[in-house]
C-alpha positions, 0 to 999 in steps of 0.5 A: 541500482546495483542488482539484488545485492544479496537481498539488500537492494537499492532502487530509484522510484517514481510514484503518484497519488490522486484523490478521486472522490471525497464526501467533503468539499475538498478538492479531487481529481487532477488538482490533487495529484502528488508525485514523488521521486526518490531512492529506496533501500532494503537494509536487511536481507531476511526482513522486509524493511524498506527505508526511503528518501524522496522529493515530493513534486507538486503536479496538481494545484493542491499538491506540494513540493517538499522532502519526505523520509519514510520507513515501511515494514511488512510480513505476509503468508499466502500472498503468492500464486499457488498452482498446486492448490485451489485455495489457501489461507493468507494474512498480511501485516503492513506498517508505514511511518513517514515524516515530511520535512519542511511542513514538519508533518508525521503520518503513520499507519498499520494495516492487518488482514487475514482471509483465504485465497481462491485460484479462480482462473489459471493466473487470477486469485480472489481473496475475501478477508477481514481487516483492521487499520489504524492511521495517524496524521499529526496535521489533522485536528483528530489525528487518529482513526481506527477501523475494522471490516471486510474486504475482497481483492482480485489479483491477476498475475502475469509476466511468466516465462517458459522457465519461471512463474509469474512475477508481476501482478495487478491487484484491485481491492474493495473494503468496507470498514466501520469506525472503532475509534478516532476520526470518521475517516476510519469508516467507509468504502475504500478501493485500492488499485496497485501494480507490482512489476 
């Protein structure tokens, strides 16, 4: 909304999540689909801090209608496509804090990873990395979970023009993390598919 705004953009968004599989008897599939509609604002031009307010929309039977406020921060190096090199070091730190209003639930996470990226095809990048992740959810009996392990991601870049480099990507990552402390949810095999347009 309103363009780039000197590095302080405001944008509308929609997103949805779904639980595909679980080792417990909890619900999976369409019944777990949770959607959000909201606004995001990046108040600082030089820092990747994003503030968000959204309406949670229950799509599946096990989702909910509520309000959420959220702050997310990240920093990284080596995450862009390099055409001048075949490999380069990469790292990323991401932190997220959210509060769900009506249910009075607070969730947080911090995820840090470091590794090396290899340009395997003209627009495809493979990145093995080490990862550590901690999360917190005050609605759970064991609210904290910390795990560490290794991961592998494939990022396919696209949407380039004759005059500009690719500006969008699809990213698939697979991780195995061992539990360091807290709840057993810190351990296991994790897959993430993300789209950045």
